[in-house]
PLY file of the C-alpha trace (Angstrom):
ply
format ascii 1.0
element vertex 162
property float x
property float y
property float z
element edge 161
property int vertex1
property int vertex2
end_header
0.00 0.00 0.00
1.53 3.38 0.89
3.25 5.59 3.40
0.96 8.52 4.18
1.66 12.02 5.47
1.13 12.28 9.23
-0.97 15.29 10.16
0.28 17.55 12.94
-1.75 18.74 15.90
-2.72 21.96 14.09
-4.89 20.04 11.62
-8.66 20.18 12.39
-9.19 16.48 11.56
-7.24 15.56 14.70
-9.66 17.55 16.86
-12.81 15.76 15.69
-14.30 12.46 16.80
-13.70 9.96 14.02
-16.69 8.26 12.41
-17.66 4.76 13.44
-16.86 2.06 10.87
-20.09 0.51 9.60
-18.89 -1.38 6.52
-16.15 -3.97 6.90
-14.59 -4.35 3.46
-11.28 -4.03 1.62
-11.22 -0.27 2.39
-10.55 -1.13 6.06
-7.71 -3.47 5.06
-6.16 -0.70 2.93
-6.38 1.83 5.78
-4.76 -0.64 8.19
-1.98 -1.38 5.69
-1.38 2.36 5.18
-1.33 2.86 8.96
1.20 0.05 9.32
3.46 1.32 6.51
3.29 4.88 7.84
3.83 3.94 11.49
6.89 1.78 10.78
8.35 4.40 8.42
7.98 7.04 11.17
9.35 4.61 13.79
6.18 4.94 15.86
4.47 2.47 18.16
0.83 3.26 17.43
-1.16 5.23 14.87
-4.81 6.19 14.39
-6.51 6.79 11.05
-7.23 10.49 11.73
-3.46 11.01 11.97
-3.22 10.18 8.25
-6.31 12.22 7.35
-8.95 9.46 7.53
-11.69 10.30 10.01
-12.62 6.71 10.85
-12.39 4.71 14.09
-9.39 2.62 12.99
-6.04 2.35 14.78
-3.08 0.03 15.20
-0.70 -0.68 18.08
2.66 -2.41 17.68
2.81 -5.03 20.43
6.31 -6.04 19.26
6.73 -9.82 19.63
2.93 -10.24 19.98
2.33 -8.61 16.61
0.18 -5.77 15.40
-3.07 -5.04 17.21
-5.79 -3.76 14.88
-8.52 -1.72 16.54
-11.78 -0.89 14.75
-14.41 1.09 16.69
-12.57 0.45 19.98
-14.10 1.35 23.32
-12.94 0.90 26.89
-15.18 -1.53 28.77
-13.39 -1.13 32.10
-10.13 0.12 33.54
-8.20 -0.43 36.72
-8.23 2.05 39.54
-4.44 1.67 39.68
-2.86 4.31 37.47
0.70 5.02 36.40
2.34 8.18 35.12
4.71 7.70 32.21
6.32 9.63 29.39
4.32 9.94 26.17
4.87 11.47 22.78
2.89 11.43 19.54
3.77 11.33 15.87
1.27 14.18 15.35
2.95 16.34 18.01
6.61 16.17 16.95
9.28 17.22 19.40
7.02 17.42 22.45
6.83 14.93 25.30
4.98 14.87 28.58
3.97 12.81 31.56
0.48 11.32 31.29
-1.39 9.38 33.97
-3.41 6.44 32.64
-4.93 3.21 33.95
-2.48 0.34 34.26
-4.98 -2.28 33.05
-7.91 -1.96 30.64
-10.53 -4.13 28.98
-11.33 -3.04 25.46
-14.07 -4.00 23.05
-13.23 -3.69 19.37
-13.94 -5.33 16.02
-11.78 -7.37 13.68
-11.51 -6.96 9.89
-14.60 -9.12 9.34
-16.76 -7.12 11.74
-16.64 -9.66 14.58
-16.61 -8.18 18.07
-13.52 -8.97 20.12
-12.64 -8.14 23.70
-9.14 -7.97 25.09
-7.36 -7.11 28.29
-4.19 -5.03 28.11
-1.64 -4.03 30.72
1.07 -1.42 31.22
2.59 -0.04 27.98
0.08 -1.76 25.69
-2.84 -0.40 27.75
-1.25 3.05 27.61
-0.86 2.94 23.81
-4.44 1.72 23.33
-5.78 4.52 25.55
-3.60 7.00 23.62
-4.99 5.96 20.20
-8.57 5.81 21.49
-8.05 9.41 22.61
-6.76 10.20 19.10
-9.94 8.69 17.63
-11.98 11.00 19.85
-10.16 14.22 18.95
-7.97 14.24 22.06
-4.18 14.51 21.90
-1.78 13.64 24.71
-0.93 17.34 25.10
-4.55 17.86 26.21
-4.27 15.33 29.05
-0.62 15.46 30.07
0.21 16.26 33.67
3.24 18.27 32.62
5.48 18.77 29.63
9.03 17.41 29.76
11.98 19.63 28.84
14.66 18.45 26.42
17.10 17.97 29.32
14.54 15.92 31.28
13.82 13.85 28.16
17.51 13.12 27.69
17.86 12.02 31.34
14.69 9.93 31.07
15.93 8.12 27.95
19.32 7.43 29.58
17.48 5.60 32.38
15.70 3.29 29.91
0 1
1 2
2 3
3 4
4 5
5 6
6 7
7 8
8 9
9 10
10 11
11 12
12 13
13 14
14 15
15 16
16 17
17 18
18 19
19 20
20 21
21 22
22 23
23 24
24 25
25 26
26 27
27 28
28 29
29 30
30 31
31 32
32 33
33 34
34 35
35 36
36 37
37 38
38 39
39 40
40 41
41 42
42 43
43 44
44 45
45 46
46 47
47 48
48 49
49 50
50 51
51 52
52 53
53 54
54 55
55 56
56 57
57 58
58 59
59 60
60 61
61 62
62 63
63 64
64 65
65 66
66 67
67 68
68 69
69 70
70 71
71 72
72 73
73 74
74 75
75 76
76 77
77 78
78 79
79 80
80 81
81 82
82 83
83 84
84 85
85 86
86 87
87 88
88 89
89 90
90 91
91 92
92 93
93 94
94 95
95 96
96 97
97 98
98 99
99 100
100 101
101 102
102 103
103 104
104 105
105 106
106 107
107 108
108 109
109 110
110 111
111 112
112 113
113 114
114 115
115 116
116 117
117 118
118 119
119 120
120 121
121 122
122 123
123 124
124 125
125 126
126 127
127 128
128 129
129 130
130 131
131 132
132 133
133 134
134 135
135 136
136 137
137 138
138 139
139 140
140 141
141 142
142 143
143 144
144 145
145 146
146 147
147 148
148 149
149 150
150 151
151 152
152 153
153 154
154 155
155 156
156 157
157 158
158 159
159 160
160 161
């Protein structure tokens, strides 16, 4: 398929709730392939369709050794009371990073490529990325929910600790 241009946070598409997917056909497969190509090219870990200019409830999350998680019309069913604060960034907000507090465990309902409902439980970093892209699908960027922005010096120190 193709590598797409990633929209930046100034673009109005990123501030709108994406439309629910109602038809499960080859269009969805093409969007997911474009998301995958674009995400890997940009060295990202997750990407939502609005970030490439498609206002539809479609996103992907790279779960590394567990493969690529495809999310269509995802919604959070439940989340843990236990929360963690971690560093986040976004391909649509280049050069900015911040601390965001999110639930450590979530249950998510979504659909697969054929329109079958699936439910999954995610923890830690995967839960964080899913919550991040669900926010993206609802017109919310991490800069809207971050506790505080991280300076370049703090980012450097944070990355050295990894």
